[in-house]
N, C-alpha and C positions, 0 to 999 in steps of 0.2 A: 882759342875760343873752340876748335873742334876738337882737341882733346880733352877740354875741360868737359865738352859735351858728352864725348865718350864714355870718360870716368864716370860723370853723372849718372849717365845712362846704365853701366854695368854695376854702380853702387845701387841705384834702382833696383836692377835686377834681382841682385844678392839679398836685399832685404824683401824683396817681394817672395822670393824662397823662403827666406827664414820664416815671416810671417806665415807662409802656408803650410810650413812644417809644424810651427808651434801650435798653431789653429787646429790641426790634424790631431798633435798631441794630446790638446786639451780637450778634442771632441770624443778623444778614446777614453780619456779617464772617466769624462763625465758619462760616457756608457756604460763603462764599467761600475761606476757607483751605481746609478739609475739601476742597472740589472740585479746588482747585488740587492740594494734594497727591495726592489720587487719579488725576488725571490724568498727573502726573509720575510715578507709580509705574508708572502703565499705559504710559506711553511709555518708562520704562526697562524693562519685562518684557519690551515688544514688541520692542525692540533688543536684548535678551538673546537672546531667541528667536532673532530674525533672525541674529545672530551665532553661534548655536548650528547654525542651519540651514546656516549656509555653509561653516562648519568640516568637516573631517574627523570621522567617528564616532571615538569613542573606544577605543584597543585594550583588550580584555577578555581577561585571563589565561585563557589555554585548560585550566589545570589540570595536573597531573603526567602525566596519562595521554593527552592529546590535543597536537594542535599548532595552529599559528595558521594554517590555511589554508582557503579561499581570502582572500587578503590583496591583492589586486591587484598581485603581483610582475610588475615589468619586467624585461626583456633589456637590459641596460647594455652587452654586449659579444657581438655578433651578426654577425659579417661573413663568414661560413664560406659558402662555394660549394654546400657540401654541400646537394641537395634544392633548390638555386635555378638554377643552372644545369647541375645534372646529375639525372641520376634513377635513384640505384643501385638494385642487388636487394636489396643487404644493408648496414645502416648499422651500426656499432660503435659504441655510445654507452656512453662511459666516465666514470660520475661520479668523481669524484678530488678531494682537498683543494687547497684553493689554493698551499699551499705545496709540494705535493709535485710540483715540476717534475722531480724525480730517476725518477719512475716514468712520468711523460708521455713524457719522450725515450728511455727504454727501450722504451715501447710503438711509439713512432714507428717506432724503428729496428728492431723486429721484426713481430710480427704486425699492429700498425696500418698497417704499411708496404704490407701486403698489396692491391694496386689491382684486379688481375683475377685470379680465381679461379673456375676451369672454366668459363671464359667470362662470367662474371658481374661486374658492377662493383661493388666494396666500398669503402666508404670510412669513415672515422673519427673522430669529434669528440668531444670532452672537455667534461663540463658542472661547473661550478663555481659557487658562492657568494660571498658577500663574505668576505676575509679577516676574523681577528681578530686580538686582542692588541695589544701595546705596536706591534709594527712591522707595522701592519693596511697604512699607507699606501705603505711600502717594497716590500709584496706585490703591492700594487696596482699599482703603477709596474711591476714585474717580469712580472706578467702582461699588462700592456697591451704590452709590448716582445717578450714570447713570443708572442702573438699577432699581433703585424706581422710576425713572421717566416714563423708558420706558418698562420695563419687557421682555426685548428681549433678555438679556445674559445669556448664559449657561457657566457655570465656574466649570473646575473639576482641581484637587490638582495635574497636572504634571506640570514640569517646562515648561513656554512656550518658546521655542527656534526654531530656523530652524532644530538643530539638531533633535529635537522632532516631526516633523510634523507626521510622522509616527503613533506616540502617539496619537497626536491630530485628525488625520484620525479616528484610531480605537475607540478612546472616541467619537467622532461625530457619527460614525455609532451603537456604544452601545446606544447611547441617541435614534438615530431614530428607534431602533428595539424595544426598551423599551416603547416608546410613541407613534411612530408614522404607526402602522403596517394598520390602517385604511385609511390612506391617499395613495396616489396614487403615487407620483414622487417628487424625491427631485433633486436639484441641488447643487452641492459644488462649490461654484464660492469664488474664491480670491477677496480681499477688493481692489484691484487696476483694476479692469474688469468693463466694462461699460456690462450691462446684457438687452438684448431687450426682456422683458417679452412677449408680445404679440407674437413674433415670435417663442420663445420657448412654448408657450401655444398650439400655432397653431399646430407645429409640433407633441407636445404629444398628440392632440386629431384627429390627422390622424388615420384614422382606421387601416393603416398598420405599426402603432407604437404598439411594441409588450408591452404589459401588465405587463409580469414578466418575471425575467431572463433580463432585458434589461440596457443596458448602452451605451452610446455613449458621443461624446465629440471628440476633434482632437486625434484621435486614432494611435497610433505608433505601425507599425508592423516590425517586423525583426529590433528591436533596438539593437544594438550592446552592449555587457557587456566590459565596458572600462578596458582595464588592463595596461594603463601606471598610473604607482604609482604617476605621479606629475597632474593627473588630478585630478578637484574637486571630480568627481563621480567615483574615481577606485574602482574597486572591483575584490580582487584577486581569483584565481579558487578554493581555498579551501572552500570560501565563497558561490560562486554560480558558477557552473561547466560549465554549457552551456555557448555556445559563444553569444546566442541572448536570452533576456527577451522574457517571452510571451508577446502576444500584450497587450496594457495597455492605458487609455485615460490620455494624460497629466494632471497633478494635477491642472491645474490653473482654468480649470472648467469642471466639466464632470456631465451628468444626468444619474441617475437609478431609477428603479421601486424600490418600498418598501419592496418588498419582500427579494429583495438583501443582505439588512444590517445584517438581522439574521444569512444569509446563510453563508454569509462572517465571521461573529463572531464566528458563530460554527466552522467553518473550520480551524480558523486562528491559534489555536495552533499547529497545524500539520505542520506550517511553520513558521520557525525561522525569527522576521519581520527584515528586513533590514532597513536603515533609508532613503533610498530613496524611500518616499512613494507611489508614484504612480507606480513605477515599484513591489512594493511588493504587491499593490493592484491586479497587473496583474498576479503576482503569485497565489493569493487568487482564481481568476477568473479562472485561467486555473485549479484548484485542483478541483474547483466546475463542471468543464466542462462547462463553459458560456465563450461565446465570446464576447467581446465588438462590437457593431456597426458602421460603418461608418455614418455621419450624409450624410441626403439625398443630401446636397451642399457641396461642399470645402467652400463655403464663410460664412457658418454660425458659425465656430469657427475658429478666427484668433489669431496668437500670433505674436507679436512685428512687427505691419506692417510697411514697410518703408515710408510709407507717411500716412498722415491724412486720414481719411475714408471719401469719397464723401457722397452727400445724397444717392445717388445709392447703395452705399456699404451697409450705415447704413439701409438702408430698406430692407438688405437680412440677417444682422448679426445677431446672437444670443447673442453670446459672444466675445470681444476683447478687450485685454489688452491696457491700457494707461497708458501715463508718468505722468499723475497729476491728482488732483482733478477738476481743473478748465477744463481739457481735457475731463475728463469723463462726468462732467456735461454738457458741451459744446454738446456732443456726446448725451446725452439723451435729451437733449432739441430740439435739431434738429431731432432726431429720430422721437419725436411725432409732429412735424408739417405735414401739409397734403401734402406738396410737396417732403416729403423725400421718394421718390420712382424714380425708373429709367424711 
């Protein structure tokens, strides 16, 4: 009995040692496996972080009331000599749809062809974005051919659309700030407008016209923010809380001294860009402490006249909206006649 107990005790002791050894070995292999998995996970995570850090930031939808600016837009067509080999007194900057070659051609034949006015150099350039639609490639090729002939197109790589007018305006200001600091004034004017260049130059040469921090056009004062969701220009209070926009010139045509583009670009990151381009411009001006100036006469900037302009009206106007290319051409021809006066 004693021997049996002794043998039994010895066997139990051996088994205990055996199980302890097995347990240690299993624990060791479990540790190695866990450590390997942890290292692999960490390496994968680091690789993912590295890849994300090298890639461009993901695009964030600006929502229905803002636009994606700034987005590091590039100029992909820009060989105009304006402000590079010349120093014009006045630049005529015309934002236009890529497909609207007819408007560009009519402007080149009329007010855009006035190069020397009252002894001052005047130059015209057109700014466009990327064409859209099924024939975008064909449109782009036509733009290249057009620019090879005229060298007056500036194109950036944003999508050209009504919704992106704020982007188009800011890209225009970027180009002016980059190239035209030695010029004096610029007028941004839509392609459906008549521009009376001599009347504009006469205004800008007037000693009372400011040479810095100057902006004029058809200025809207106390313009209410539209809160009706059914309105095209509806803006909710969480986007813009004030009941009125700061004063701004209507986007159809406005004049500015060429110190302003760089100032507006510098201040613009502080203001989230609305898709309503002229209202956003007014917000930037307010932040700068610059107020637009009413023109000396109400007849200088006219939008949607109820009746065709008389010779007397044409003798006073600077910019007026037109209904067609033939009407614009007719206005321009009449404005150049000696009897175009009151």
